[in-house]
Backbone as JSON Lines, residues from 0, in Angstrom:
{"i":0,"aa":"M","n":[353.89,137.28,137.05],"ca":[354.81,138.38,137.19],"c":[355.97,137.93,138.08]}
{"i":1,"aa":"D","n":[357.2,138.16,137.62],"ca":[358.36,137.72,138.38],"c":[358.65,138.67,139.56]}
{"i":2,"aa":"Q","n":[359.54,138.22,140.44],"ca":[359.85,138.95,141.67],"c":[360.42,140.34,141.37]}
{"i":3,"aa":"L","n":[361.28,140.46,140.37],"ca":[361.88,141.74,140.04],"c":[360.83,142.74,139.56]}
{"i":4,"aa":"S","n":[359.88,142.28,138.79],"ca":[358.8,143.17,138.32],"c":[357.94,143.65,139.48]}
{"i":5,"aa":"I","n":[357.69,142.77,140.42],"ca":[356.92,143.14,141.61],"c":[357.68,144.19,142.41]}
{"i":6,"aa":"R","n":[358.98,143.95,142.61],"ca":[359.81,144.91,143.34],"c":[359.88,146.27,142.62]}
{"i":7,"aa":"A","n":[359.95,146.22,141.3],"ca":[359.99,147.48,140.52],"c":[358.7,148.25,140.69]}
{"i":8,"aa":"R","n":[357.57,147.56,140.65],"ca":[356.28,148.23,140.85],"c":[356.18,148.83,142.25]}
{"i":9,"aa":"Q","n":[356.7,148.11,143.24],"ca":[356.69,148.64,144.61],"c":[357.57,149.88,144.73]}
{"i":10,"aa":"A","n":[358.74,149.85,144.09],"ca":[359.63,151.01,144.12],"c":[358.99,152.21,143.42]}
{"i":11,"aa":"L","n":[358.34,151.95,142.29],"ca":[357.67,153.04,141.57],"c":[356.5,153.61,142.37]}
{"i":12,"aa":"S","n":[355.7,152.74,142.97],"ca":[354.54,153.24,143.73],"c":[354.98,153.98,144.99]}
{"i":13,"aa":"S","n":[356.04,153.52,145.63],"ca":[356.51,154.23,146.82],"c":[357.12,155.58,146.46]}
{"i":14,"aa":"A","n":[357.79,155.66,145.32],"ca":[358.33,156.94,144.86],"c":[357.2,157.9,144.53]}
{"i":15,"aa":"A","n":[356.14,157.38,143.92],"ca":[354.98,158.23,143.61],"c":[354.3,158.69,144.91]}
{"i":16,"aa":"A","n":[354.24,157.83,145.9],"ca":[353.64,158.21,147.19],"c":[354.47,159.29,147.87]}
{"i":17,"aa":"L","n":[355.79,159.17,147.82],"ca":[356.65,160.2,148.4],"c":[356.46,161.53,147.69]}
{"i":18,"aa":"L","n":[356.41,161.49,146.37],"ca":[356.19,162.72,145.61],"c":[354.84,163.34,145.95]}
{"i":19,"aa":"S","n":[353.81,162.53,146.03],"ca":[352.48,163.03,146.41],"c":[352.49,163.64,147.8]}
{"i":20,"aa":"A","n":[353.14,162.96,148.73],"ca":[353.22,163.46,150.11],"c":[353.92,164.81,150.16]}
{"i":21,"aa":"Q","n":[354.99,164.95,149.38],"ca":[355.72,166.22,149.38],"c":[354.86,167.34,148.81]}
{"i":22,"aa":"W","n":[354.12,167.06,147.74],"ca":[353.25,168.09,147.18],"c":[352.1,168.43,148.13]}
{"i":23,"aa":"I","n":[351.57,167.43,148.82],"ca":[350.53,167.7,149.82],"c":[351.09,168.63,150.89]}
{"i":24,"aa":"M","n":[352.29,168.33,151.39],"ca":[352.89,169.18,152.42],"c":[353.16,170.58,151.88]}
{"i":25,"aa":"A","n":[353.59,170.68,150.64],"ca":[353.86,171.99,150.06],"c":[352.58,172.81,149.95]}
{"i":26,"aa":"L","n":[351.51,172.17,149.49],"ca":[350.25,172.88,149.32],"c":[349.6,173.24,150.66]}
{"i":27,"aa":"V","n":[349.72,172.36,151.63],"ca":[349.15,172.6,152.95],"c":[349.96,173.66,153.71]}
{"i":28,"aa":"S","n":[351.23,173.78,153.37],"ca":[352.08,174.73,154.09],"c":[351.65,176.19,153.9]}
{"i":29,"aa":"I","n":[351.05,176.49,152.78],"ca":[350.65,177.89,152.5],"c":[349.55,178.35,153.46]}
{"i":30,"aa":"P","n":[348.39,177.67,153.5],"ca":[347.37,178.12,154.45],"c":[347.8,177.89,155.91]}
{"i":31,"aa":"S","n":[348.6,176.86,156.15],"ca":[349.06,176.6,157.53],"c":[349.98,177.7,158.03]}
{"i":32,"aa":"S","n":[350.8,178.22,157.15],"ca":[351.68,179.33,157.54],"c":[350.85,180.55,157.93]}
{"i":33,"aa":"N","n":[349.82,180.82,157.14],"ca":[348.92,181.94,157.47],"c":[348.18,181.68,158.78]}
{"i":34,"aa":"D","n":[347.71,180.45,158.97],"ca":[347.01,180.07,160.19],"c":[347.93,180.22,161.4]}
{"i":35,"aa":"Y","n":[349.17,179.81,161.26],"ca":[350.15,179.92,162.34],"c":[350.33,181.39,162.73]}
{"i":36,"aa":"E","n":[350.52,182.24,161.74],"ca":[350.71,183.68,162.01],"c":[349.47,184.3,162.65]}
{"i":37,"aa":"T","n":[348.27,183.89,162.21],"ca":[347.02,184.39,162.77],"c":[346.88,183.99,164.23]}
{"i":38,"aa":"Q","n":[347.17,182.72,164.52],"ca":[347.08,182.24,165.9],"c":[348.12,182.92,166.79]}
{"i":39,"aa":"L","n":[349.31,183.14,166.25],"ca":[350.36,183.82,167.0],"c":[349.96,185.27,167.3]}
{"i":40,"aa":"A","n":[349.37,185.95,166.31],"ca":[348.93,187.33,166.49],"c":[347.77,187.42,167.49]}
{"i":41,"aa":"A","n":[346.97,186.34,167.59],"ca":[345.84,186.31,168.52],"c":[346.29,186.03,169.96]}
{"i":42,"aa":"G","n":[347.58,185.81,170.15],"ca":[348.09,185.62,171.5],"c":[348.36,184.19,171.91]}
{"i":43,"aa":"T","n":[348.15,183.24,171.02],"ca":[348.44,181.84,171.34],"c":[349.96,181.66,171.35]}
{"i":44,"aa":"S","n":[350.45,180.99,172.37],"ca":[351.91,180.77,172.43],"c":[352.32,179.81,171.31]}
{"i":45,"aa":"A","n":[353.52,180.0,170.8],"ca":[354.02,179.21,169.67],"c":[353.98,177.71,169.95]}
{"i":46,"aa":"E","n":[354.23,177.31,171.18],"ca":[354.24,175.89,171.53],"c":[352.85,175.25,171.44]}
{"i":47,"aa":"K","n":[351.8,176.05,171.57],"ca":[350.43,175.52,171.58],"c":[349.75,175.61,170.22]}
{"i":48,"aa":"I","n":[350.4,176.19,169.25],"ca":[349.79,176.34,167.92],"c":[349.89,175.02,167.16]}
{"i":49,"aa":"T","n":[348.75,174.6,166.62],"ca":[348.7,173.41,165.79],"c":[347.99,173.77,164.49]}
{"i":50,"aa":"T","n":[348.56,173.3,163.4],"ca":[347.97,173.55,162.08],"c":[347.82,172.22,161.34]}
{"i":51,"aa":"I","n":[347.2,172.27,160.2],"ca":[347.08,171.07,159.36],"c":[348.47,170.56,159.0]}
{"i":52,"aa":"Y","n":[349.38,171.48,158.72],"ca":[350.77,171.12,158.4],"c":[351.38,170.29,159.53]}
{"i":53,"aa":"D","n":[351.2,170.73,160.75],"ca":[351.74,169.99,161.9],"c":[351.12,168.6,162.01]}
{"i":54,"aa":"N","n":[349.81,168.52,161.75],"ca":[349.12,167.23,161.84],"c":[349.57,166.25,160.77]}
{"i":55,"aa":"L","n":[350.03,166.77,159.64],"ca":[350.48,165.9,158.54],"c":[352.0,165.74,158.5]}
{"i":56,"aa":"S","n":[352.69,166.26,159.47],"ca":[354.16,166.31,159.42],"c":[354.84,164.95,159.31]}
{"i":57,"aa":"L","n":[354.21,163.9,159.78],"ca":[354.81,162.57,159.68],"c":[354.65,161.94,158.29]}
{"i":58,"aa":"L","n":[353.85,162.57,157.46],"ca":[353.58,162.02,156.12],"c":[354.87,161.83,155.32]}
{"i":59,"aa":"I","n":[355.73,162.81,155.33],"ca":[356.99,162.71,154.58],"c":[357.87,161.6,155.17]}
{"i":60,"aa":"T","n":[357.97,161.55,156.47],"ca":[358.81,160.54,157.11],"c":[358.33,159.13,156.77]}
{"i":61,"aa":"V","n":[357.04,158.9,156.88],"ca":[356.48,157.57,156.6],"c":[356.71,157.18,155.14]}
{"i":62,"aa":"T","n":[356.42,158.09,154.21],"ca":[356.59,157.75,152.79],"c":[358.07,157.65,152.41]}
{"i":63,"aa":"L","n":[358.93,158.41,153.08],"ca":[360.37,158.32,152.82],"c":[360.91,156.96,153.26]}
{"i":64,"aa":"V","n":[360.48,156.5,154.43],"ca":[360.91,155.18,154.91],"c":[360.36,154.08,153.99]}
{"i":65,"aa":"W","n":[359.1,154.18,153.61],"ca":[358.51,153.2,152.68],"c":[359.28,153.19,151.36]}
{"i":66,"aa":"S","n":[359.59,154.35,150.86],"ca":[360.33,154.45,149.6],"c":[361.72,153.83,149.72]}
{"i":67,"aa":"W","n":[362.39,154.08,150.84],"ca":[363.71,153.5,151.06],"c":[363.62,151.98,151.09]}
{"i":68,"aa":"L","n":[362.65,151.44,151.82],"ca":[362.49,149.99,151.9],"c":[362.22,149.38,150.52]}
{"i":69,"aa":"A","n":[361.29,149.96,149.8],"ca":[360.94,149.43,148.47],"c":[362.11,149.57,147.5]}
{"i":70,"aa":"T","n":[362.82,150.68,147.59],"ca":[363.94,150.91,146.68],"c":[365.08,149.94,146.94]}
{"i":71,"aa":"Y","n":[365.46,149.78,148.2],"ca":[366.6,148.89,148.44],"c":[366.23,147.44,148.13]}
{"i":72,"aa":"R","n":[364.99,147.04,148.33],"ca":[364.6,145.67,147.98],"c":[364.69,145.46,146.47]}
{"i":73,"aa":"F","n":[364.25,146.45,145.71],"ca":[364.35,146.38,144.25],"c":[365.82,146.37,143.83]}
{"i":74,"aa":"M","n":[366.59,147.29,144.39],"ca":[368.0,147.41,144.0],"c":[368.79,146.15,144.36]}
{"i":75,"aa":"L","n":[368.44,145.49,145.46],"ca":[369.12,144.24,145.82],"c":[368.86,143.16,144.77]}
{"i":76,"aa":"E","n":[367.62,143.1,144.3],"ca":[367.29,142.12,143.25],"c":[368.12,142.39,141.99]}
{"i":77,"aa":"V","n":[368.19,143.65,141.6],"ca":[368.96,144.02,140.42],"c":[370.44,143.76,140.65]}
{"i":78,"aa":"F","n":[370.94,144.13,141.82],"ca":[372.34,143.9,142.17],"c":[372.68,142.42,142.05]}
{"i":79,"aa":"D","n":[371.86,141.56,142.65],"ca":[372.12,140.11,142.61],"c":[372.12,139.6,141.17]}
{"i":80,"aa":"R","n":[371.19,140.08,140.36],"ca":[371.13,139.65,138.96],"c":[372.4,140.06,138.2]}
{"i":81,"aa":"E","n":[372.81,141.3,138.38],"ca":[373.97,141.79,137.63],"c":[375.27,141.19,138.13]}
{"i":82,"aa":"V","n":[375.41,140.98,139.43],"ca":[376.62,140.36,139.97],"c":[376.72,138.91,139.53]}
{"i":83,"aa":"K","n":[375.58,138.25,139.42],"ca":[375.56,136.86,138.94],"c":[376.1,136.77,137.51]}
{"i":84,"aa":"E","n":[375.78,137.78,136.71],"ca":[376.24,137.81,135.32],"c":[377.69,138.26,135.2]}
{"i":85,"aa":"N","n":[378.08,139.25,136.02],"ca":[379.43,139.81,135.94],"c":[379.79,140.38,137.31]}
{"i":86,"aa":"A","n":[380.49,139.61,138.11],"ca":[380.8,139.99,139.5],"c":[381.62,141.26,139.61]}
{"i":87,"aa":"S","n":[382.4,141.59,138.59],"ca":[383.26,142.78,138.68],"c":[382.57,144.04,138.16]}
{"i":88,"aa":"A","n":[381.3,143.94,137.77],"ca":[380.6,145.09,137.19],"c":[380.24,146.15,138.23]}
{"i":89,"aa":"I","n":[380.14,145.76,139.48],"ca":[379.7,146.68,140.53],"c":[380.89,146.97,141.45]}
{"i":90,"aa":"R","n":[381.15,148.25,141.69],"ca":[382.31,148.66,142.48],"c":[382.12,148.49,143.98]}
{"i":91,"aa":"L","n":[380.88,148.57,144.46],"ca":[380.63,148.51,145.9],"c":[380.01,147.16,146.29]}
{"i":92,"aa":"K","n":[380.15,146.83,147.55],"ca":[379.6,145.57,148.05],"c":[378.08,145.67,148.22]}
{"i":93,"aa":"R","n":[377.45,144.52,148.32],"ca":[375.99,144.41,148.4],"c":[375.39,145.24,149.53]}
{"i":94,"aa":"G","n":[376.04,145.28,150.68],"ca":[375.52,146.02,151.83],"c":[375.31,147.5,151.56]}
{"i":95,"aa":"W","n":[376.12,148.07,150.65],"ca":[375.99,149.49,150.35],"c":[374.73,149.79,149.54]}
{"i":96,"aa":"V","n":[374.14,148.77,148.94],"ca":[372.86,148.98,148.24],"c":[371.81,149.41,149.25]}
{"i":97,"aa":"I","n":[371.88,148.86,150.44],"ca":[370.93,149.2,151.51],"c":[371.4,150.42,152.28]}
{"i":98,"aa":"W","n":[372.59,150.36,152.83],"ca":[373.04,151.36,153.79],"c":[373.63,152.61,153.16]}
{"i":99,"aa":"G","n":[373.95,152.55,151.89],"ca":[374.48,153.73,151.21],"c":[373.54,154.91,151.22]}
{"i":100,"aa":"W","n":[372.24,154.64,151.34],"ca":[371.23,155.71,151.36],"c":[371.16,156.44,152.7]}
{"i":101,"aa":"V","n":[371.58,155.79,153.78],"ca":[371.36,156.37,155.11],"c":[372.62,156.66,155.91]}
{"i":102,"aa":"V","n":[373.75,156.09,155.54],"ca":[374.98,156.34,156.27],"c":[375.44,157.77,155.96]}
{"i":103,"aa":"P","n":[375.65,158.57,157.01],"ca":[376.07,159.96,156.77],"c":[377.33,160.04,155.9]}
{"i":104,"aa":"I","n":[377.45,161.09,155.19],"ca":[378.53,161.44,154.29],"c":[378.49,160.59,153.01]}
{"i":105,"aa":"V","n":[378.64,159.26,153.12],"ca":[378.65,158.44,151.9],"c":[377.3,158.43,151.19]}
{"i":106,"aa":"S","n":[376.24,158.8,151.92],"ca":[374.92,158.85,151.29],"c":[374.84,159.93,150.22]}
{"i":107,"aa":"F","n":[375.84,160.8,150.17],"ca":[375.87,161.83,149.13],"c":[376.37,161.31,147.78]}
{"i":108,"aa":"W","n":[376.98,160.12,147.75],"ca":[377.41,159.61,146.44],"c":[377.3,158.1,146.25]}
{"i":109,"aa":"F","n":[377.21,157.29,147.3],"ca":[377.14,155.85,147.12],"c":[375.89,155.38,146.35]}
{"i":110,"aa":"P","n":[374.7,155.88,146.67],"ca":[373.53,155.42,145.9],"c":[373.66,155.73,144.4]}
{"i":111,"aa":"K","n":[374.2,156.88,144.08],"ca":[374.4,157.24,142.67],"c":[375.4,156.28,142.03]}
{"i":112,"aa":"R","n":[376.47,155.99,142.73],"ca":[377.49,155.08,142.2],"c":[376.92,153.69,141.97]}
{"i":113,"aa":"V","n":[376.17,153.17,142.94],"ca":[375.57,151.84,142.79],"c":[374.6,151.84,141.61]}
{"i":114,"aa":"T","n":[373.77,152.86,141.54],"ca":[372.78,152.94,140.45],"c":[373.45,153.01,139.1]}
{"i":115,"aa":"E","n":[374.46,153.85,138.96],"ca":[375.17,153.94,137.69],"c":[375.86,152.64,137.32]}
{"i":116,"aa":"D","n":[376.44,151.96,138.31],"ca":[377.07,150.66,138.04],"c":[376.04,149.64,137.57]}
{"i":117,"aa":"L","n":[374.86,149.63,138.19],"ca":[373.83,148.68,137.77],"c":[373.35,148.97,136.35]}
{"i":118,"aa":"V","n":[373.19,150.25,136.03],"ca":[372.78,150.61,134.67],"c":[373.86,150.19,133.67]}
{"i":119,"aa":"K","n":[375.12,150.51,133.97],"ca":[376.22,150.14,133.07],"c":[376.32,148.63,132.91]}
{"i":120,"aa":"A","n":[376.13,147.89,134.0],"ca":[376.21,146.44,133.94],"c":[375.12,145.87,133.03]}
{"i":121,"aa":"K","n":[373.9,146.4,133.15],"ca":[372.82,145.91,132.29],"c":[373.05,146.31,130.84]}
{"i":122,"aa":"V","n":[373.51,147.52,130.61],"ca":[373.81,147.97,129.25],"c":[374.86,147.07,128.62]}
{"i":123,"aa":"S","n":[375.91,146.78,129.38],"ca":[376.99,145.93,128.89],"c":[376.51,144.51,128.62]}
{"i":124,"aa":"R","n":[375.71,143.98,129.54],"ca":[375.21,142.61,129.4],"c":[374.3,142.46,128.19]}
{"i":125,"aa":"L","n":[373.44,143.44,127.97],"ca":[372.48,143.36,126.87],"c":[372.99,143.99,125.57]}
{"i":126,"aa":"K","n":[374.17,144.59,125.64],"ca":[374.76,145.26,124.48],"c":[373.81,146.31,123.91]}
{"i":127,"aa":"E","n":[373.27,147.13,124.82],"ca":[372.32,148.18,124.45],"c":[372.96,149.55,124.59]}
{"i":128,"aa":"V","n":[372.25,150.55,124.1],"ca":[372.65,151.93,124.31],"c":[372.15,152.35,125.69]}
{"i":129,"aa":"D","n":[372.97,153.1,126.41],"ca":[372.6,153.56,127.76],"c":[371.47,154.59,127.66]}
{"i":130,"aa":"P","n":[370.26,154.24,128.12],"ca":[369.14,155.18,128.03],"c":[369.15,156.24,129.13]}
{"i":131,"aa":"I","n":[369.98,156.06,130.13],"ca":[370.02,156.99,131.26],"c":[371.09,158.05,131.03]}
{"i":132,"aa":"G","n":[372.3,157.6,130.75],"ca":[373.41,158.5,130.44],"c":[373.63,159.56,131.5]}
{"i":133,"aa":"K","n":[373.79,160.79,131.05],"ca":[374.11,161.9,131.94],"c":[372.91,162.35,132.78]}
{"i":134,"aa":"T","n":[371.72,161.86,132.49],"ca":[370.57,162.27,133.29],"c":[370.64,161.73,134.71]}
{"i":135,"aa":"S","n":[371.52,160.76,134.95],"ca":[371.68,160.28,136.33],"c":[372.23,161.41,137.21]}
{"i":136,"aa":"G","n":[373.01,162.3,136.63],"ca":[373.5,163.46,137.38],"c":[372.36,164.39,137.76]}
{"i":137,"aa":"T","n":[371.41,164.57,136.86],"ca":[370.23,165.38,137.15],"c":[369.41,164.73,138.26]}
{"i":138,"aa":"W","n":[369.21,163.42,138.12],"ca":[368.47,162.69,139.15],"c":[369.13,162.88,140.51]}
{"i":139,"aa":"W","n":[370.43,162.69,140.56],"ca":[371.1,162.73,141.84],"c":[371.15,164.14,142.41]}
{"i":140,"aa":"A","n":[371.42,165.13,141.59],"ca":[371.48,166.52,142.07],"c":[370.13,166.97,142.63]}
{"i":141,"aa":"T","n":[369.06,166.6,141.95],"ca":[367.73,167.0,142.43],"c":[367.33,166.21,143.67]}
{"i":142,"aa":"W","n":[367.73,164.94,143.76],"ca":[367.44,164.15,144.95],"c":[368.17,164.72,146.16]}
{"i":143,"aa":"V","n":[369.45,164.99,146.03],"ca":[370.22,165.55,147.14],"c":[369.67,166.91,147.54]}
{"i":144,"aa":"S","n":[369.27,167.71,146.55],"ca":[368.66,169.02,146.85],"c":[367.38,168.84,147.66]}
{"i":145,"aa":"F","n":[366.56,167.88,147.27],"ca":[365.34,167.58,148.02],"c":[365.65,167.21,149.46]}
{"i":146,"aa":"I","n":[366.62,166.32,149.65],"ca":[367.0,165.88,151.0],"c":[367.52,167.06,151.82]}
{"i":147,"aa":"L","n":[368.37,167.88,151.22],"ca":[368.92,169.03,151.95],"c":[367.82,170.02,152.33]}
{"i":148,"aa":"L","n":[366.88,170.26,151.42],"ca":[365.76,171.16,151.74],"c":[364.91,170.59,152.87]}
{"i":149,"aa":"N","n":[364.65,169.3,152.83],"ca":[363.88,168.68,153.91],"c":[364.63,168.75,155.24]}
{"i":150,"aa":"N","n":[365.95,168.58,155.2],"ca":[366.74,168.72,156.42],"c":[366.7,170.15,156.94]}
{"i":151,"aa":"L","n":[366.72,171.11,156.04],"ca":[366.64,172.51,156.45],"c":[365.29,172.8,157.09]}
{"i":152,"aa":"I","n":[364.22,172.24,156.52],"ca":[362.88,172.4,157.09],"c":[362.85,171.78,158.49]}
{"i":153,"aa":"S","n":[363.39,170.57,158.63],"ca":[363.43,169.9,159.93],"c":[364.25,170.69,160.93]}
{"i":154,"aa":"F","n":[365.37,171.25,160.49],"ca":[366.22,172.06,161.36],"c":[365.46,173.27,161.87]}
{"i":155,"aa":"N","n":[364.67,173.9,161.01],"ca":[363.87,175.06,161.44],"c":[362.85,174.65,162.49]}
{"i":156,"aa":"V","n":[362.26,173.47,162.35],"ca":[361.28,172.99,163.33],"c":[361.97,172.74,164.67]}
{"i":157,"aa":"I","n":[363.11,172.07,164.62],"ca":[363.83,171.72,165.86],"c":[364.33,172.96,166.59]}
{"i":158,"aa":"T","n":[364.85,173.91,165.83],"ca":[365.42,175.11,166.47],"c":[364.37,176.13,166.84]}
{"i":159,"aa":"G","n":[363.11,175.88,166.46],"ca":[362.02,176.77,166.85],"c":[362.08,178.14,166.19]}
{"i":160,"aa":"Q","n":[362.31,178.16,164.9],"ca":[362.3,179.43,164.17],"c":[360.94,180.1,164.35]}
{"i":161,"aa":"A","n":[360.87,181.41,164.1],"ca":[359.63,182.17,164.31],"c":[358.44,181.46,163.7]}
{"i":162,"aa":"S","n":[358.55,181.03,162.49],"ca":[357.51,180.21,161.88],"c":[358.21,179.01,161.26]}
{"i":163,"aa":"H","n":[357.99,177.84,161.81],"ca":[358.64,176.65,161.29],"c":[358.04,176.2,159.97]}
{"i":164,"aa":"I","n":[356.95,176.8,159.56],"ca":[356.31,176.45,158.29],"c":[356.84,177.4,157.23]}
{"i":165,"aa":"Q","n":[357.59,176.86,156.31],"ca":[358.21,177.66,155.26],"c":[357.7,177.19,153.89]}
{"i":166,"aa":"P","n":[356.61,177.76,153.4],"ca":[356.06,177.32,152.11],"c":[357.07,177.37,150.96]}
{"i":167,"aa":"S","n":[357.93,178.37,150.96],"ca":[358.9,178.46,149.85],"c":[359.85,177.26,149.86]}
{"i":168,"aa":"Y","n":[360.28,176.79,151.03],"ca":[361.13,175.61,151.11],"c":[360.36,174.36,150.7]}
{"i":169,"aa":"E","n":[359.13,174.27,151.16],"ca":[358.31,173.09,150.83],"c":[358.06,172.99,149.32]}
{"i":170,"aa":"I","n":[357.76,174.12,148.7],"ca":[357.51,174.12,147.25],"c":[358.8,173.82,146.5]}
{"i":171,"aa":"A","n":[359.91,174.4,146.94],"ca":[361.21,174.11,146.31],"c":[361.55,172.63,146.44]}
{"i":172,"aa":"A","n":[361.3,172.05,147.62],"ca":[361.56,170.62,147.82],"c":[360.67,169.78,146.9]}
{"i":173,"aa":"A","n":[359.41,170.18,146.74],"ca":[358.5,169.45,145.86],"c":[358.97,169.53,144.4]}
{"i":174,"aa":"C","n":[359.45,170.68,144.0],"ca":[359.95,170.83,142.63],"c":[361.2,169.97,142.41]}
{"i":175,"aa":"M","n":[362.11,169.96,143.37],"ca":[363.32,169.13,143.27],"c":[362.95,167.65,143.21]}
{"i":176,"aa":"L","n":[362.01,167.25,144.04],"ca":[361.6,165.85,144.05],"c":[360.9,165.47,142.76]}
{"i":177,"aa":"T","n":[360.14,166.38,142.19],"ca":[359.47,166.11,140.91],"c":[360.5,165.87,139.81]}
{"i":178,"aa":"A","n":[361.52,166.71,139.76],"ca":[362.57,166.53,138.76],"c":[363.31,165.21,138.98]}
{"i":179,"aa":"S","n":[363.6,164.88,140.23],"ca":[364.26,163.63,140.55],"c":[363.4,162.43,140.16]}
{"i":180,"aa":"Y","n":[362.12,162.53,140.47],"ca":[361.17,161.44,140.18],"c":[361.11,161.13,138.68]}
{"i":181,"aa":"M","n":[361.16,162.17,137.86],"ca":[361.06,161.97,136.41],"c":[362.19,161.07,135.89]}
{"i":182,"aa":"V","n":[363.39,161.27,136.39],"ca":[364.52,160.43,135.96],"c":[364.52,159.1,136.7]}
{"i":183,"aa":"W","n":[364.17,159.13,137.98],"ca":[364.18,157.91,138.79],"c":[363.25,156.84,138.2]}
{"i":184,"aa":"T","n":[362.08,157.24,137.75],"ca":[361.16,156.26,137.15],"c":[361.76,155.65,135.89]}
{"i":185,"aa":"K","n":[362.48,156.44,135.15],"ca":[363.15,155.95,133.94],"c":[364.23,154.93,134.31]}
{"i":186,"aa":"I","n":[364.97,155.21,135.38],"ca":[366.02,154.3,135.85],"c":[365.4,152.98,136.31]}
{"i":187,"aa":"I","n":[364.36,153.05,137.11],"ca":[363.73,151.82,137.61],"c":[363.19,150.98,136.46]}
{"i":188,"aa":"K","n":[362.5,151.62,135.53],"ca":[361.94,150.89,134.39],"c":[363.03,150.22,133.56]}
{"i":189,"aa":"F","n":[364.16,150.89,133.39],"ca":[365.24,150.29,132.64],"c":[365.85,149.1,133.38]}
{"i":190,"aa":"L","n":[366.07,149.27,134.68],"ca":[366.71,148.21,135.44],"c":[365.81,146.98,135.63]}
{"i":191,"aa":"A","n":[364.51,147.2,135.61],"ca":[363.57,146.08,135.77],"c":[363.64,145.21,134.55]}
C-alpha cells in the first residue's frame, strides 16, 4: 500500500471517529441535561455538578485534533502530487493546506478552495468527469455549520449559561457533521 493510500485511510478513519464522537456527545447530552437539572433542583451548586457529558467533553476536541492532523497530512500528499504535475493548478500555497483550517477568518473558505483546486487538478490531469461537482458546497456548508454549532456550545459552557448542556445543539451539530461526512468521504476517496 502506497503512502497516499495510507494517509487516505487515516483521514477516513479520523473523520469517522469525529462523527462517532459527535453522535456520542449528542446522545449523552439528553440524559446529562436531565441529570444536570435534577442535581440543580436538589440544591447542588452549578459549579459542582458533574455529568457523563462533562466527563466526555474532551472527546470532541481530541477527535477534532486527530482529524485535522490526519486530514492535513493526506491533503499535503495530494497537494504535492498535483503541484508536481501542474504547478499552476492550485491557487494557494502549500502552507494553507495545513493552516487554512485553523487561521481565523480564512478558515471559512481556504480549505474549501484548496479542496476544490485539488479535485479540479486531478480531474484535469486524468481527463475525467468531476465526481464531486457542486456537492463540495454542501460539504463545506455543513462543515462550517458543525463548527459554528460547536463554538456556540463551547460559548455556552464558558459563559455559564443556566444549563450548558444543550441537546438540541448537539443533535443539530451531529446532523450537520453527518451530512458533511457523507461528501467528505467521497472527496477523500476521489483524491486518493
